[in-house]
N, C-alpha and C positions, 0 to 999 in steps of 0.2 A: 138470439142473433144468428142469422144464417149467412154464410158466404155464397154470393151469387155470381162472382166473377173474380178473376185474378190475372195479374200480369207482372212481368219483371223487365228490368232494363239495367244497363251497366253505367258506371262512371267512366271517366277517361281522362286523358291529358291532351293538351294542345300540341300540334305540330306547327301550325301557323295560325296566329290570332286573326280572326276574320275582319276585325276592325282596322288592321294595319294597312292592307292593300285592297280590301273589298273581296278577298277570296279567303276561305277558311279551310282548315284541315285538322281533324282530331282523330284519336284512336282509342278504342275501348279497353278497359281493364277489368280484371276479375274482382270488381267491387260492385255489389249488386243492391239495387232497390227493388223491393217486392211490395206490390199494392194489392189489397183485397177490397172488393166492393161488397158491402154487407147491407142487409135490409133494414138498418136503423141508422139514424144520424149520429155521427161521432165527431168531436172536435179533434183536429189533427194539429198537434203542437209542432210537428216537424215542418209544416208548410208555412213558413213565416212570410213568404212573398205572395201567398194566395194563388199559387199555381193550380191547385186542384179546382178552385172556383173558375179560373180561366179555362182550364181543360173542359169543364162542364159547359161553360158558355160556348166555346168553339164547337163542341159536340152538338149542342142544341141548334146552333146556327146552321149546321149541315143537315138538320132535320133527320138525324139518325136516332134509332130507338134507344130509349133510356128508361131505367126503372123509375116509377113514380116516387119512390122513397129509397134513398140510398145514403150510405156513409162510407168512409174510407178508413182502412187500416193500413199503416205504412211501417215497414221495417227496412232499414238501410244500413249498409256498412260504409257508405260514402260520406266522408267529412263534408260538412256544409260550409258554403261561402269561402272556399279556398281555391277555386279554379279547377275543381275536379269533376265538373259536369253534374253535380248533384241535382240541379234544377232540371236539366234535360232528362236525366234518368227518371226523376219523379214524373215529369209530364209524359214521357214515353210509356212508363210502366202503368200509369193511370189510364192512358188511352188504350193500351193493350187490354187492361182489365175491362174497360167499357166494350171494346171490340169482342172480347171473350164472352161477356154475359149477354150481349145483344145479337151475336151472330152476324155482325155487320159485314164481316169479310174484308176489312181494309188491309191493304198490303203495307209494307214498311215505308214506302215512299209517301203514301197518304198519311200515315201516322206521323212521319217526320214533318210533313207540312203543318199538320195540326199542332204538333209540339212546338214548332217554331212560332206559329201564330200565338199560341198560349204564352210563350215566353215574352213576346212583345207586349201582349196585353197586360201581363203581370208587372212589366217594367224591370225585369231582372236580366235583360239582355239588350245589348246595343244593336245587334244584327239579327236577332231571332235564333242564333245558334243552330243553324241547319246542319252544320258539320258536326256539332256535338250530338244532335239527335241521331244522325247516322251512326256515330260511334257508340251511342247507347243501345242501338237496335241491332247492329251487325258487326261481325269481326272485321279486322283490317282497317285501313284508313281510306278516306275519300277527300280529295280536294274539290271543293264545291264553290259555286257562285250563289251566295245567299239571296240574291235578288231574283232568282229564278225558282220555278216550282221544283220540288225535290227530284221528281223523275227526270227533269231536264238539266239539273244543276251540276251533275258530276263531270268534272273536267278530267280527272285522273284518279285512279284508285290502285291499291296494292295491299299486301299483307305484311304483318310483322312476325318475326320469329317468336312463337309462343314459348320457347324454352329460355328466352332471356328473362332476367329478373328486372323488375321495376321497383325502385324504392322511392317512396313519397315522404318528403320532409315537411311536416306540418308546422306552420309558423303562426298559428292563430287566425282569427277572423280578419277579413279584409277591412282595412281602416278607411280607404278612400275609393271612390268609383273612378273608373278610367274612361276617358272620352277618346273619340277618334282624333281630336286635335292634339291631345297629349301624345298619342302613339305616332302621329305624323312626323314627329321630330326624328324618328328613327326609320324613315322609309328605306334608306339604302340597306339597312340590316334586314328588314323584312323582305326586301327584294332578294337578298342573298338566301334567305330561308326559302322563299318560293323557288328560286333557281335550284336549290338542293332537292326539293320535292320533284320538280320536273326532270331532274337528272336521276331520279330513283334512289335518293339518299335521304329518307325521312328522318333518320337518326341525326344527321348533320343539321337538319332543319329544326329539330327540337331544341338543339343547343343555340343556334343563331336566333331563333324566334324568342327563346327565353332571355337571351342577352339583350335583345331589342326591347322587350317589355321592361326588364330591369333598368336599362339605361334611360328609357323614357320616363320612368317613375322615380328615378334617383334612388333605386333600391340597391345601395352599395353592398349591403350584406348578401343579397342574392348573387351579385356579381362575384363576390369573394368566395362564397360557397361553391358556386358553379365551377369557377376556375380551379378550385382546390380538388373538387371531385373528378374533373377531367384529368388533372395531373396525377390523381391517385388511381386511375384505371377505369373510370366510367366511360362508356362508349358515347353517351349523350347526357347532358344535364342542363336544365333551365327552368325558369318560372313557367307554370302551366296556367293557361287562360290569363285572367287579369290578376292572378296570384291570390295570396302570397305563397301557396305551396310550391315547392320545388320538386321536380321529378328527375330522377336519374336512372339511366338504363345501363345494365352491365351484364357480363356473363355470370352465371350462377356462382362459379368458383371465386369471383371477385366480391360477392355481395357482403361477406362477413368483414372483409377489410374495409369496404366503403362504409358499412354501418358503424364500424369502430371510429372511422374518420369523422363522420358527421355527428357522432354522439358528443363530441367535444363542444358542439354548438348548443347543446342543451335542449334541443327540440325533439318532440316525438316523431318517430319514423315508423312507417308501415311498409311491408313488403308484399308485392303482388306480381301479376304477370299480365301480358297482353291477352285480351279476349281471343279465344280461338274457336268459339262456338256461338251460334246465334242466341240472343236472349230468348227465354221461353215465354209463352203467353198463357200457359196453364190449360186446364180443362174446364169446361162449363160445369156448373152445379145445378 
C-alpha cells in the first residue's frame, strides 16, 4: 500500500451558529484531522456520515483529476459529533489530499466551497458549514454568508490570541438534531452575538451564541455550566455548534482552576489553543 497524497485540517468552535441568523462564524483549534490517500481501497470507520464519498463525488463533478484506484486513511484528534467541526475538518483534509496528489492547484476558497457542498450532500450540515470550512483551513475567524461562494462570502474577519487556553468539555454524542426553526426562538440572543462580532468582540459572541443554542434546546445543564465558568474566571463559555460540547476560553494561568471547577460535573475535558498557523497540505508522493 502506497501513500499518494495527504492533507490536514483543524477542528474548531462556533462563534455564531450559521443557522441562527443566516450568517456564521467559527474559529479553528489545534485539534487536527489528517487524511492520506493510498492506492488501495480501505473501509473508513471514522466516516459515519459518508463525507469521504461526498467529497469524491464533488471532486468528480468538477472534472478534476483523481486516481483510478484509491483508499483513505484517517487519523484525528477531534471528537466526533459534538459540535467541534470534525465533519468540516474531514472534508477539508480529504480535499487537500486530493489537491495534493492531483496537483489541481485549488486555493482555500475553492476547497471551502467543495467542503461545504460535500457537507450538504452527506446531510450532516444545515447550512453547508462554510464558516466551519474556513476555520478548518485557516487561522483566525471569518464571519461569512453561507449562501454565497466562499471567495465572496466573507463579511468580516479577525484573529484570536494564540496564547489563550481553550478548554473543551465533552458531554457525549449529540442526541437530537437542531433545526432553524428551533434556533429561531432565540433570535434576539443571536443578534446580540452578531453585534459582538461586528464590534470586534468575538469572545463575547462565543458566550452569547452558546447561551442562545442552550436556551433554544432547553439545555439547562449547559446554561448552568457556562454561567459557573464565567463566574469562575472564564473569558468566554458556551455550547459550540449544535453541541453538546461546551467550549470555554481563559488565560493560561486560570486554566487549572477552571479545569478543577468543571471536573465536578464528571465530564471529560481536553485543553487546546486557537489555531495560529495554516493547516498543511503535505507533499506529493
